[in-house]
All heavy atoms as TSV, in Angstrom:
chain	resi	resn	atom	element	x	y	z
A	1	MET	N	N	-11.856	5.994	7.104
A	1	MET	CA	C	-11.339	6.391	5.747
A	1	MET	C	C	-10.215	5.542	5.350
A	1	MET	O	O	-9.367	5.291	6.167
A	1	MET	CB	C	-10.935	7.880	5.727
A	1	MET	CG	C	-10.484	8.351	4.394
A	1	MET	SD	S	-10.215	10.171	4.397
A	1	MET	CE	C	-8.946	10.307	3.373
A	2	GLY	N	N	-10.132	5.018	4.084
A	2	GLY	CA	C	-9.133	4.219	3.714
A	2	GLY	C	C	-8.002	5.048	3.011
A	2	GLY	O	O	-8.127	6.245	2.812
A	3	CYS	N	N	-6.981	4.260	2.540
A	3	CYS	CA	C	-5.777	4.899	1.940
A	3	CYS	C	C	-6.111	5.650	0.599
A	3	CYS	O	O	-6.908	5.048	-0.223
A	3	CYS	CB	C	-4.787	3.819	1.682
A	3	CYS	SG	S	-3.177	4.389	0.893
A	4	ILE	N	N	-5.595	6.748	0.400
A	4	ILE	CA	C	-5.868	7.471	-0.894
A	4	ILE	C	C	-5.228	6.843	-2.102
A	4	ILE	O	O	-5.558	7.176	-3.254
A	4	ILE	CB	C	-5.360	8.941	-0.733
A	4	ILE	CG1	C	-3.876	9.065	-0.455
A	4	ILE	CG2	C	-6.126	9.636	0.318
A	4	ILE	CD1	C	-3.310	10.417	-0.437
A	5	PHE	N	N	-4.279	5.918	-1.876
A	5	PHE	CA	C	-3.606	5.271	-3.006
A	5	PHE	C	C	-4.318	4.028	-3.482
A	5	PHE	O	O	-3.922	3.331	-4.384
A	5	PHE	CB	C	-2.109	4.896	-2.775
A	5	PHE	CG	C	-1.262	6.161	-2.499
A	5	PHE	CD1	C	-0.643	6.338	-1.263
A	5	PHE	CD2	C	-1.129	7.125	-3.524
A	5	PHE	CE1	C	0.108	7.472	-1.051
A	5	PHE	CE2	C	-0.409	8.255	-3.304
A	5	PHE	CZ	C	0.220	8.405	-2.009
A	6	LEU	N	N	-5.356	3.567	-2.748
A	6	LEU	CA	C	-6.175	2.384	-3.058
A	6	LEU	C	C	-7.176	2.746	-4.065
A	6	LEU	O	O	-7.999	3.568	-3.907
A	6	LEU	CB	C	-6.827	1.899	-1.789
A	6	LEU	CG	C	-7.458	0.583	-1.839
A	6	LEU	CD1	C	-6.392	-0.575	-2.095
A	6	LEU	CD2	C	-8.170	0.203	-0.540
A	7	LYS	N	N	-7.131	2.071	-5.239
A	7	LYS	CA	C	-8.046	2.275	-6.309
A	7	LYS	C	C	-8.676	0.983	-6.712
A	7	LYS	O	O	-8.208	-0.089	-6.554
A	7	LYS	CB	C	-7.309	2.833	-7.519
A	7	LYS	CG	C	-6.506	4.088	-7.318
A	7	LYS	CD	C	-7.401	5.297	-7.044
A	7	LYS	CE	C	-6.681	6.563	-6.731
A	7	LYS	NZ	N	-7.329	7.568	-6.022
A	8	GLY	N	N	-9.797	1.029	-7.387
A	8	GLY	CA	C	-10.529	-0.137	-7.967
A	8	GLY	C	C	-11.855	-0.357	-7.195
A	8	GLY	O	O	-12.002	0.030	-6.052
A	9	GLU	N	N	-12.740	-1.061	-7.881
A	9	GLU	CA	C	-14.031	-1.361	-7.226
A	9	GLU	C	C	-14.032	-2.814	-6.769
A	9	GLU	O	O	-14.039	-3.028	-5.560
A	9	GLU	CB	C	-15.181	-1.113	-8.264
A	9	GLU	CG	C	-15.353	0.375	-8.681
A	9	GLU	CD	C	-15.825	1.189	-7.556
A	9	GLU	OE1	O	-16.621	0.739	-6.611
A	9	GLU	OE2	O	-15.331	2.380	-7.393
A	10	CYS	N	N	-14.032	-3.753	-7.673
A	10	CYS	CA	C	-14.044	-5.181	-7.362
A	10	CYS	C	C	-12.635	-5.714	-6.996
A	10	CYS	O	O	-12.442	-6.457	-5.983
A	10	CYS	CB	C	-14.644	-5.983	-8.435
A	10	CYS	SG	S	-16.387	-5.605	-8.738
A	11	GLN	N	N	-11.662	-5.251	-7.790
A	11	GLN	CA	C	-10.294	-5.713	-7.653
A	11	GLN	C	C	-9.509	-4.483	-7.249
A	11	GLN	O	O	-9.248	-3.598	-8.041
A	11	GLN	CB	C	-9.696	-6.281	-8.948
A	11	GLN	CG	C	-8.399	-6.970	-8.763
A	11	GLN	CD	C	-8.449	-8.293	-8.075
A	11	GLN	OE1	O	-9.523	-8.782	-7.795
A	11	GLN	NE2	N	-7.290	-8.847	-7.813
A	12	LYS	N	N	-9.022	-4.410	-6.004
A	12	LYS	CA	C	-8.352	-3.200	-5.572
A	12	LYS	C	C	-6.826	-3.414	-5.749
A	12	LYS	O	O	-6.306	-4.424	-5.568
A	12	LYS	CB	C	-8.691	-2.928	-4.119
A	12	LYS	CG	C	-10.165	-2.575	-3.925
A	12	LYS	CD	C	-10.520	-2.177	-2.609
A	12	LYS	CE	C	-11.958	-1.829	-2.490
A	12	LYS	NZ	N	-12.458	-1.515	-1.132
A	13	PHE	N	N	-6.214	-2.250	-6.067
A	13	PHE	CA	C	-4.753	-2.284	-6.259
A	13	PHE	C	C	-4.132	-1.056	-5.755
A	13	PHE	O	O	-4.825	0.034	-5.530
A	13	PHE	CB	C	-4.434	-2.449	-7.710
A	13	PHE	CG	C	-5.113	-1.483	-8.650
A	13	PHE	CD1	C	-4.369	-0.368	-9.043
A	13	PHE	CD2	C	-6.350	-1.645	-9.154
A	13	PHE	CE1	C	-4.932	0.645	-9.861
A	13	PHE	CE2	C	-6.882	-0.727	-10.011
A	13	PHE	CZ	C	-6.193	0.430	-10.369
A	14	CYS	N	N	-2.824	-1.078	-5.476
A	14	CYS	CA	C	-2.088	0.060	-4.829
A	14	CYS	C	C	-1.399	0.886	-5.962
A	14	CYS	O	O	-0.625	0.218	-6.643
A	14	CYS	CB	C	-1.076	-0.413	-3.843
A	14	CYS	SG	S	-0.236	0.888	-3.019
A	15	THR	N	N	-1.635	2.097	-6.044
A	15	THR	CA	C	-1.011	2.959	-7.033
A	15	THR	C	C	0.274	3.614	-6.534
A	15	THR	O	O	0.813	4.380	-7.287
A	15	THR	CB	C	-1.980	4.068	-7.481
A	15	THR	OG1	O	-2.370	4.873	-6.369
A	15	THR	CG2	C	-3.239	3.489	-8.149
A	16	ALA	N	N	0.766	3.275	-5.349
A	16	ALA	CA	C	2.016	3.732	-4.803
A	16	ALA	C	C	3.198	2.869	-5.395
A	16	ALA	O	O	4.293	3.168	-5.163
A	16	ALA	CB	C	2.011	3.768	-3.360
A	17	TYR	N	N	2.810	1.773	-6.106
A	17	TYR	CA	C	3.724	0.922	-6.752
A	17	TYR	C	C	3.896	1.329	-8.284
A	17	TYR	O	O	2.937	1.926	-8.752
A	17	TYR	CB	C	3.287	-0.642	-6.727
A	17	TYR	CG	C	3.521	-1.181	-5.334
A	17	TYR	CD1	C	2.527	-1.261	-4.438
A	17	TYR	CD2	C	4.773	-1.857	-5.025
A	17	TYR	CE1	C	2.748	-1.857	-3.201
A	17	TYR	CE2	C	4.924	-2.327	-3.803
A	17	TYR	CZ	C	3.909	-2.416	-2.882
A	17	TYR	OH	O	4.168	-2.998	-1.673
A	18	ALA	N	N	5.097	1.058	-8.879
A	18	ALA	CA	C	5.319	1.498	-10.200
A	18	ALA	C	C	4.452	0.695	-11.165
A	18	ALA	O	O	4.136	1.209	-12.221
A	18	ALA	CB	C	6.805	1.293	-10.473
A	19	GLU	N	N	4.147	-0.533	-10.818
A	19	GLU	CA	C	3.281	-1.394	-11.654
A	19	GLU	C	C	2.007	-1.704	-10.848
A	19	GLU	O	O	1.917	-1.259	-9.734
A	19	GLU	CB	C	4.017	-2.691	-12.120
A	19	GLU	CG	C	5.331	-2.487	-12.826
A	19	GLU	CD	C	6.549	-2.497	-11.960
A	19	GLU	OE1	O	6.513	-3.157	-10.926
A	19	GLU	OE2	O	7.440	-1.677	-12.278
A	20	VAL	N	N	1.097	-2.476	-11.461
A	20	VAL	CA	C	-0.143	-2.814	-10.759
A	20	VAL	C	C	0.186	-3.859	-9.691
A	20	VAL	O	O	0.794	-4.849	-9.980
A	20	VAL	CB	C	-1.169	-3.441	-11.758
A	20	VAL	CG1	C	-2.361	-3.968	-10.952
A	20	VAL	CG2	C	-1.606	-2.398	-12.800
A	21	MET	N	N	-0.184	-3.447	-8.456
A	21	MET	CA	C	0.067	-4.353	-7.302
A	21	MET	C	C	-1.297	-4.661	-6.647
A	21	MET	O	O	-1.925	-3.776	-6.035
A	21	MET	CB	C	0.960	-3.630	-6.300
A	21	MET	CG	C	1.285	-4.426	-5.046
A	21	MET	SD	S	2.209	-5.848	-5.535
A	21	MET	CE	C	1.816	-6.965	-4.156
A	22	VAL	N	N	-1.673	-5.960	-6.778
A	22	VAL	CA	C	-2.915	-6.392	-6.130
A	22	VAL	C	C	-2.528	-6.905	-4.794
A	22	VAL	O	O	-1.597	-7.771	-4.591
A	22	VAL	CB	C	-3.573	-7.553	-7.032
A	22	VAL	CG1	C	-4.804	-7.999	-6.315
A	22	VAL	CG2	C	-3.949	-6.966	-8.394
A	23	LEU	N	N	-3.168	-6.396	-3.756
A	23	LEU	CA	C	-2.783	-6.677	-2.414
A	23	LEU	C	C	-3.581	-7.844	-1.827
A	23	LEU	O	O	-4.659	-8.153	-2.213
A	23	LEU	CB	C	-3.050	-5.419	-1.572
A	23	LEU	CG	C	-2.249	-4.220	-2.019
A	23	LEU	CD1	C	-2.872	-2.924	-1.505
A	23	LEU	CD2	C	-0.822	-4.323	-1.600
A	24	SER	N	N	-3.035	-8.453	-0.821
A	24	SER	CA	C	-3.696	-9.555	-0.143
A	24	SER	C	C	-4.794	-9.093	0.772
A	24	SER	O	O	-4.812	-7.807	1.110
A	24	SER	CB	C	-2.715	-10.339	0.757
A	24	SER	OG	O	-2.297	-9.659	1.808
A	25	LEU	N	N	-5.794	-9.841	1.177
A	25	LEU	CA	C	-6.758	-9.472	2.034
A	25	LEU	C	C	-6.307	-8.904	3.351
A	25	LEU	O	O	-6.721	-7.973	3.878
A	25	LEU	CB	C	-7.786	-10.567	2.207
A	25	LEU	CG	C	-8.598	-10.949	0.977
A	25	LEU	CD1	C	-9.498	-12.162	1.286
A	25	LEU	CD2	C	-9.483	-9.814	0.566
A	26	GLU	N	N	-5.206	-9.634	3.847
A	26	GLU	CA	C	-4.575	-9.240	5.065
A	26	GLU	C	C	-4.014	-7.801	4.985
A	26	GLU	O	O	-4.205	-7.017	5.869
A	26	GLU	CB	C	-3.384	-10.189	5.470
A	26	GLU	CG	C	-2.734	-9.868	6.673
A	26	GLU	CD	C	-1.519	-10.773	6.954
A	26	GLU	OE1	O	-1.390	-11.772	6.271
A	26	GLU	OE2	O	-0.880	-10.523	7.938
A	27	GLU	N	N	-3.336	-7.465	3.830
A	27	GLU	CA	C	-2.733	-6.178	3.703
A	27	GLU	C	C	-3.843	-5.194	3.562
A	27	GLU	O	O	-3.745	-4.029	4.171
A	27	GLU	CB	C	-1.938	-6.156	2.443
A	27	GLU	CG	C	-0.605	-6.958	2.583
A	27	GLU	CD	C	0.078	-7.215	1.180
A	27	GLU	OE1	O	-0.618	-7.456	0.171
A	27	GLU	OE2	O	1.288	-7.198	1.224
A	28	LEU	N	N	-4.875	-5.502	2.836
A	28	LEU	CA	C	-6.016	-4.499	2.729
A	28	LEU	C	C	-6.628	-4.202	4.030
A	28	LEU	O	O	-6.890	-3.057	4.442
A	28	LEU	CB	C	-7.082	-5.096	1.685
A	28	LEU	CG	C	-6.679	-5.077	0.262
A	28	LEU	CD1	C	-7.699	-5.910	-0.487
A	28	LEU	CD2	C	-6.707	-3.641	-0.297
A	29	LYS	N	N	-6.931	-5.286	4.839
A	29	LYS	CA	C	-7.538	-5.097	6.155
A	29	LYS	C	C	-6.653	-4.397	7.127
A	29	LYS	O	O	-7.085	-3.532	7.828
A	29	LYS	CB	C	-7.927	-6.500	6.709
A	29	LYS	CG	C	-8.701	-6.384	7.983
A	29	LYS	CD	C	-8.955	-7.770	8.607
A	29	LYS	CE	C	-9.934	-8.558	7.890
A	29	LYS	NZ	N	-10.326	-9.826	8.500
A	30	LYS	N	N	-5.280	-4.733	7.187
A	30	LYS	CA	C	-4.488	-4.220	8.153
A	30	LYS	C	C	-4.144	-2.790	7.928
A	30	LYS	O	O	-4.045	-1.928	8.905
A	30	LYS	CB	C	-3.182	-5.040	8.163
A	30	LYS	CG	C	-2.253	-4.641	9.321
A	30	LYS	CD	C	-1.050	-5.591	9.397
A	30	LYS	CE	C	-0.174	-5.298	10.576
A	30	LYS	NZ	N	0.963	-6.141	10.664
A	31	PHE	N	N	-3.974	-2.361	6.725
A	31	PHE	CA	C	-3.643	-0.951	6.430
A	31	PHE	C	C	-4.543	-0.169	5.451
A	31	PHE	O	O	-5.152	0.759	5.847
A	31	PHE	CB	C	-2.175	-0.867	5.925
A	31	PHE	CG	C	-1.169	-1.146	6.921
A	31	PHE	CD1	C	-0.672	-2.432	7.058
A	31	PHE	CD2	C	-0.763	-0.202	7.842
A	31	PHE	CE1	C	0.255	-2.692	8.091
A	31	PHE	CE2	C	0.058	-0.378	8.838
A	31	PHE	CZ	C	0.597	-1.736	8.999
A	32	CYS	N	N	-4.588	-0.649	4.242
A	32	CYS	CA	C	-5.241	0.033	3.125
A	32	CYS	C	C	-6.655	0.544	3.400
A	32	CYS	O	O	-7.015	1.550	3.051
A	32	CYS	CB	C	-5.250	-0.736	1.802
A	32	CYS	SG	S	-3.552	-1.352	1.430
A	33	GLU	N	N	-7.407	-0.328	4.024
A	33	GLU	CA	C	-8.874	-0.046	4.234
A	33	GLU	C	C	-9.092	0.433	5.698
A	33	GLU	O	O	-10.258	0.518	6.122
A	33	GLU	CB	C	-9.709	-1.228	3.861
A	33	GLU	CG	C	-9.690	-1.547	2.386
A	33	GLU	CD	C	-10.491	-2.708	1.965
A	33	GLU	OE1	O	-10.742	-3.637	2.743
A	33	GLU	OE2	O	-10.993	-2.644	0.792
A	34	SER	N	N	-8.072	0.651	6.431
A	34	SER	CA	C	-8.246	1.066	7.795
A	34	SER	C	C	-7.723	2.532	7.982
A	34	SER	O	O	-7.090	3.090	7.131
A	34	SER	CB	C	-7.366	0.148	8.706
A	34	SER	OG	O	-6.002	0.659	8.750
A	35	PRO	N	N	-8.155	3.100	9.120
A	35	PRO	CA	C	-7.639	4.441	9.451
A	35	PRO	C	C	-6.173	4.591	9.611
A	35	PRO	O	O	-5.679	5.589	9.787
A	35	PRO	CB	C	-8.400	4.812	10.680
A	35	PRO	CG	C	-9.396	3.769	10.889
A	35	PRO	CD	C	-9.034	2.587	10.141
A	36	HIS	N	N	-5.510	3.347	9.642
A	36	HIS	CA	C	-4.013	3.341	9.959
A	36	HIS	C	C	-3.260	3.193	8.642
A	36	HIS	O	O	-2.023	2.873	8.719
A	36	HIS	CB	C	-3.715	2.176	10.876
A	36	HIS	CG	C	-4.559	2.168	12.087
A	36	HIS	ND1	N	-4.411	3.065	13.053
A	36	HIS	CD2	C	-5.548	1.369	12.484
A	36	HIS	CE1	C	-5.243	2.793	14.057
A	36	HIS	NE2	N	-6.036	1.824	13.669
A	37	TYR	N	N	-3.844	3.563	7.471
A	37	TYR	CA	C	-3.047	3.381	6.215
A	37	TYR	C	C	-1.802	4.128	6.111
A	37	TYR	O	O	-0.840	3.736	5.554
A	37	TYR	CB	C	-4.055	3.765	5.049
A	37	TYR	CG	C	-4.384	5.201	4.977
A	37	TYR	CD1	C	-3.549	6.098	4.278
A	37	TYR	CD2	C	-5.574	5.654	5.502
A	37	TYR	CE1	C	-3.811	7.468	4.177
A	37	TYR	CE2	C	-5.873	7.012	5.435
A	37	TYR	CZ	C	-5.085	7.875	4.772
A	37	TYR	OH	O	-5.380	9.247	4.698
A	38	HIS	N	N	-1.695	5.264	6.843
A	38	HIS	CA	C	-0.479	6.039	6.793
A	38	HIS	C	C	0.698	5.370	7.536
A	38	HIS	O	O	1.857	5.836	7.285
A	38	HIS	CB	C	-0.755	7.397	7.542
A	38	HIS	CG	C	-1.190	7.303	8.949
A	38	HIS	ND1	N	-2.410	6.974	9.320
A	38	HIS	CD2	C	-0.454	7.387	10.097
A	38	HIS	CE1	C	-2.509	6.852	10.655
A	38	HIS	NE2	N	-1.319	7.108	11.179
A	39	LEU	N	N	0.505	4.275	8.272
A	39	LEU	CA	C	1.594	3.442	8.812
A	39	LEU	C	C	2.240	2.551	7.849
A	39	LEU	O	O	3.297	1.890	8.171
A	39	LEU	CB	C	1.058	2.620	10.061
A	39	LEU	CG	C	0.512	3.498	11.166
A	39	LEU	CD1	C	-0.081	2.614	12.255
A	39	LEU	CD2	C	1.601	4.423	11.689
A	40	CYS	N	N	1.675	2.416	6.640
A	40	CYS	CA	C	2.253	1.466	5.624
A	40	CYS	C	C	3.617	2.068	5.108
A	40	CYS	O	O	3.684	3.235	4.837
A	40	CYS	CB	C	1.214	1.291	4.462
A	40	CYS	SG	S	1.867	0.668	2.989
A	41	SER	N	N	4.642	1.214	5.043
A	41	SER	CA	C	5.926	1.738	4.632
A	41	SER	C	C	5.973	2.167	3.211
A	41	SER	O	O	6.725	3.055	2.848
A	41	SER	CB	C	6.978	0.633	4.957
A	41	SER	OG	O	6.646	-0.557	4.299
A	42	VAL	N	N	5.062	1.506	2.366
A	42	VAL	CA	C	5.017	1.912	0.955
A	42	VAL	C	C	4.457	3.291	0.870
A	42	VAL	O	O	4.865	4.214	0.133
A	42	VAL	CB	C	4.227	0.913	0.122
A	42	VAL	CG1	C	3.974	1.484	-1.303
A	42	VAL	CG2	C	4.867	-0.461	0.165
A	43	TYR	N	N	3.400	3.581	1.597
A	43	TYR	CA	C	2.708	4.863	1.660
A	43	TYR	C	C	3.680	5.923	2.137
A	43	TYR	O	O	3.850	7.011	1.587
A	43	TYR	CB	C	1.525	4.764	2.554
A	43	TYR	CG	C	0.780	6.106	2.739
A	43	TYR	CD1	C	-0.335	6.378	1.975
A	43	TYR	CD2	C	1.141	6.979	3.765
A	43	TYR	CE1	C	-0.956	7.575	2.142
A	43	TYR	CE2	C	0.504	8.209	3.874
A	43	TYR	CZ	C	-0.589	8.522	3.156
A	43	TYR	OH	O	-1.257	9.661	3.252
A	44	GLN	N	N	4.411	5.606	3.211
A	44	GLN	CA	C	5.355	6.566	3.825
A	44	GLN	C	C	6.495	6.935	2.910
A	44	GLN	O	O	6.860	8.085	2.705
A	44	GLN	CB	C	5.937	5.986	5.067
A	44	GLN	CG	C	4.886	5.899	6.213
A	44	GLN	CD	C	5.447	5.222	7.485
A	44	GLN	OE1	O	6.538	4.688	7.496
A	44	GLN	NE2	N	4.594	5.256	8.492
A	45	LYS	N	N	7.024	5.945	2.171
A	45	LYS	CA	C	8.124	6.219	1.095
A	45	LYS	C	C	7.578	7.072	0.068
A	45	LYS	O	O	8.257	8.062	-0.294
A	45	LYS	CB	C	8.644	4.896	0.637
A	45	LYS	CG	C	9.824	5.141	-0.286
A	45	LYS	CD	C	10.566	3.883	-0.717
A	45	LYS	CE	C	11.790	4.286	-1.559
A	45	LYS	NZ	N	12.565	3.069	-1.882
A	46	PHE	N	N	6.350	6.830	-0.509
A	46	PHE	CA	C	5.929	7.629	-1.548
A	46	PHE	C	C	5.562	9.011	-1.094
A	46	PHE	O	O	5.820	9.958	-1.796
A	46	PHE	CB	C	4.578	6.999	-2.109
A	46	PHE	CG	C	4.115	7.678	-3.396
A	46	PHE	CD1	C	4.641	7.387	-4.684
A	46	PHE	CD2	C	3.108	8.634	-3.334
A	46	PHE	CE1	C	4.243	8.127	-5.736
A	46	PHE	CE2	C	2.643	9.328	-4.439
A	46	PHE	CZ	C	3.224	9.075	-5.633
A	47	GLU	N	N	4.974	9.178	0.066
A	47	GLU	CA	C	4.720	10.537	0.614
A	47	GLU	C	C	5.985	11.333	0.829
A	47	GLU	O	O	6.048	12.521	0.635
A	47	GLU	CB	C	3.961	10.351	1.944
A	47	GLU	CG	C	2.493	10.092	1.784
A	47	GLU	CD	C	1.780	11.222	1.191
A	47	GLU	OE1	O	1.592	12.309	1.948
A	47	GLU	OE2	O	1.326	11.174	0.063
A	48	LYS	N	N	7.041	10.652	1.283
A	48	LYS	CA	C	8.324	11.383	1.565
A	48	LYS	C	C	9.013	11.775	0.306
A	48	LYS	O	O	9.580	12.889	0.197
A	48	LYS	CB	C	9.240	10.480	2.418
A	48	LYS	CG	C	10.505	11.089	2.876
A	48	LYS	CD	C	11.326	10.131	3.691
A	48	LYS	CE	C	12.635	10.809	4.118
A	48	LYS	NZ	N	13.367	9.853	4.920
A	49	SER	N	N	9.148	10.864	-0.674
A	49	SER	CA	C	9.986	11.148	-1.831
A	49	SER	C	C	9.257	11.240	-3.129
A	49	SER	O	O	9.800	11.615	-4.116
A	49	SER	CB	C	11.012	10.004	-1.961
A	49	SER	OG	O	10.413	8.842	-2.321
A	50	GLY	N	N	7.995	10.819	-3.186
A	50	GLY	CA	C	7.197	10.814	-4.402
A	50	GLY	C	C	7.587	9.680	-5.304
A	50	GLY	O	O	7.233	9.591	-6.444
A	51	GLU	N	N	8.466	8.826	-4.786
A	51	GLU	CA	C	8.998	7.658	-5.568
A	51	GLU	C	C	8.098	6.518	-5.480
A	51	GLU	O	O	7.688	6.102	-4.424
A	51	GLU	CB	C	10.367	7.302	-5.033
A	51	GLU	CG	C	10.974	6.118	-5.652
A	51	GLU	CD	C	12.352	5.765	-5.038
A	51	GLU	OE1	O	12.859	6.530	-4.149
A	51	GLU	OE2	O	12.919	4.712	-5.414
A	52	LYS	N	N	7.695	5.896	-6.592
A	52	LYS	CA	C	6.900	4.699	-6.633
A	52	LYS	C	C	7.766	3.459	-6.388
A	52	LYS	O	O	8.937	3.497	-6.889
A	52	LYS	CB	C	6.068	4.567	-7.931
A	52	LYS	CG	C	4.972	5.655	-7.989
A	52	LYS	CD	C	4.031	5.268	-9.118
A	52	LYS	CE	C	2.875	6.246	-9.034
A	52	LYS	NZ	N	1.662	5.693	-9.538
A	53	ILE	N	N	7.230	2.510	-5.705
A	53	ILE	CA	C	7.957	1.220	-5.370
A	53	ILE	C	C	7.857	0.279	-6.494
A	53	ILE	O	O	6.712	-0.074	-6.953
A	53	ILE	CB	C	7.472	0.644	-4.090
A	53	ILE	CG1	C	7.225	1.666	-2.946
A	53	ILE	CG2	C	8.241	-0.498	-3.659
A	53	ILE	CD1	C	8.556	2.360	-2.540
A	54	PRO	N	N	8.979	-0.332	-6.990
A	54	PRO	CA	C	8.907	-1.370	-7.910
A	54	PRO	C	C	8.286	-2.560	-7.356
A	54	PRO	O	O	8.554	-2.888	-6.127
A	54	PRO	CB	C	10.371	-1.747	-8.275
A	54	PRO	CG	C	11.155	-0.547	-7.809
A	54	PRO	CD	C	10.375	0.004	-6.651
A	55	VAL	N	N	7.332	-3.224	-8.066
A	55	VAL	CA	C	6.647	-4.474	-7.545
A	55	VAL	C	C	7.617	-5.491	-7.056
A	55	VAL	O	O	7.395	-6.240	-6.050
A	55	VAL	CB	C	5.671	-4.997	-8.629
A	55	VAL	CG1	C	5.126	-6.376	-8.139
A	55	VAL	CG2	C	4.532	-4.077	-8.797
A	56	CYS	N	N	8.741	-5.676	-7.630
A	56	CYS	CA	C	9.754	-6.667	-7.319
A	56	CYS	C	C	10.237	-6.443	-5.821
A	56	CYS	O	O	10.760	-7.345	-5.192
A	56	CYS	CB	C	10.940	-6.763	-8.180
A	56	CYS	SG	S	11.908	-5.243	-8.337
A	57	GLU	N	N	10.090	-5.245	-5.338
A	57	GLU	CA	C	10.472	-4.948	-3.884
A	57	GLU	C	C	9.342	-5.128	-2.922
A	57	GLU	O	O	9.573	-4.850	-1.718
A	57	GLU	CB	C	11.054	-3.467	-3.816
A	57	GLU	CG	C	12.238	-3.229	-4.548
A	57	GLU	CD	C	12.796	-1.825	-4.375
A	57	GLU	OE1	O	12.448	-1.140	-3.461
A	57	GLU	OE2	O	13.541	-1.334	-5.291
A	58	HIS	N	N	8.237	-5.654	-3.319
A	58	HIS	CA	C	7.067	-5.791	-2.503
A	58	HIS	C	C	7.399	-6.665	-1.200
A	58	HIS	O	O	6.979	-6.282	-0.162
A	58	HIS	CB	C	5.909	-6.492	-3.183
A	58	HIS	CG	C	4.705	-6.608	-2.335
A	58	HIS	ND1	N	3.973	-5.588	-1.707
A	58	HIS	CD2	C	4.168	-7.746	-1.820
A	58	HIS	CE1	C	3.029	-6.066	-0.973
A	58	HIS	NE2	N	3.102	-7.379	-1.031
A	59	THR	N	N	8.110	-7.715	-1.371
A	59	THR	CA	C	8.442	-8.560	-0.118
A	59	THR	C	C	9.235	-7.801	0.860
A	59	THR	O	O	9.078	-8.073	2.084
A	59	THR	CB	C	9.263	-9.814	-0.614
A	59	THR	OG1	O	10.424	-9.414	-1.254
A	59	THR	CG2	C	8.439	-10.800	-1.511
A	60	GLN	N	N	9.992	-6.825	0.494
A	60	GLN	CA	C	10.713	-5.947	1.419
A	60	GLN	C	C	9.810	-5.122	2.265
A	60	GLN	O	O	10.053	-4.838	3.435
A	60	GLN	CB	C	11.674	-5.039	0.668
A	60	GLN	CG	C	12.405	-4.040	1.423
A	60	GLN	CD	C	13.286	-3.120	0.542
A	60	GLN	OE1	O	13.583	-3.458	-0.526
A	60	GLN	NE2	N	13.571	-1.957	1.060
A	61	PHE	N	N	8.685	-4.702	1.628
A	61	PHE	CA	C	7.763	-3.871	2.330
A	61	PHE	C	C	6.484	-4.572	2.890
A	61	PHE	O	O	5.630	-4.000	3.590
A	61	PHE	CB	C	7.283	-2.756	1.325
A	61	PHE	CG	C	8.288	-1.805	0.994
A	61	PHE	CD1	C	9.020	-1.991	-0.259
A	61	PHE	CD2	C	8.575	-0.720	1.745
A	61	PHE	CE1	C	9.965	-1.071	-0.575
A	61	PHE	CE2	C	9.595	0.181	1.422
A	61	PHE	CZ	C	10.224	0.010	0.237
A	62	LYS	N	N	6.403	-5.897	2.647
A	62	LYS	CA	C	5.158	-6.624	2.961
A	62	LYS	C	C	4.963	-6.730	4.517
A	62	LYS	O	O	3.903	-6.702	4.935
A	62	LYS	CB	C	5.302	-8.061	2.391
A	62	LYS	CG	C	3.995	-8.812	2.589
A	62	LYS	CD	C	3.973	-10.090	1.852
A	62	LYS	CE	C	2.689	-10.794	2.020
A	62	LYS	NZ	N	2.138	-11.473	0.972
A	63	ASN	N	N	6.056	-6.855	5.276
A	63	ASN	CA	C	5.918	-6.919	6.703
A	63	ASN	C	C	5.910	-5.537	7.315
A	63	ASN	O	O	6.867	-5.003	7.832
A	63	ASN	CB	C	7.112	-7.688	7.334
A	63	ASN	CG	C	7.087	-9.172	6.795
A	63	ASN	OD1	O	6.070	-9.721	6.771
A	63	ASN	ND2	N	8.280	-9.603	6.444
A	64	PHE	N	N	4.759	-4.860	7.161
A	64	PHE	CA	C	4.495	-3.545	7.648
A	64	PHE	C	C	4.589	-3.447	9.144
A	64	PHE	O	O	4.170	-4.349	9.843
A	64	PHE	CB	C	3.085	-3.019	7.240
A	64	PHE	CG	C	2.879	-2.999	5.763
A	64	PHE	CD1	C	1.715	-3.556	5.241
A	64	PHE	CD2	C	3.791	-2.367	4.930
A	64	PHE	CE1	C	1.487	-3.482	3.794
A	64	PHE	CE2	C	3.571	-2.298	3.570
A	64	PHE	CZ	C	2.456	-2.833	3.015
A	65	ALA	N	N	5.262	-2.447	9.674
A	65	ALA	CA	C	5.215	-2.265	11.133
A	65	ALA	C	C	4.011	-1.360	11.486
A	65	ALA	O	O	3.395	-0.799	10.559
A	65	ALA	CB	C	6.466	-1.436	11.463
A	66	GLY	N	N	3.665	-1.270	12.647
A	66	GLY	CA	C	2.531	-0.450	13.009
A	66	GLY	C	C	1.636	-1.143	14.079
A	66	GLY	O	O	2.063	-1.654	14.992
A	67	ILE	N	N	0.407	-1.167	13.804
A	67	ILE	CA	C	-0.602	-1.483	14.732
A	67	ILE	C	C	-0.562	-3.057	15.008
A	67	ILE	O	O	-0.063	-3.863	14.231
A	67	ILE	CB	C	-2.029	-1.155	14.277
A	67	ILE	CG1	C	-2.420	-1.858	12.988
A	67	ILE	CG2	C	-2.280	0.268	14.200
A	67	ILE	CD1	C	-3.822	-1.819	12.603
């Protein structure tokens, strides 16, 4: 099962960001479309506070820790 914040058919994007965030194939494969999506720091921040991440902060969250 993939991440619940991942939306789209052909072009997938993350809805945990305040604006439209199209993710790289590496990000999709490593987290969003894997059973490990809950290890994504963007996912964790949204789940904890309900706060959406500004797209300009993506580089801060791009180096996800986890698997």
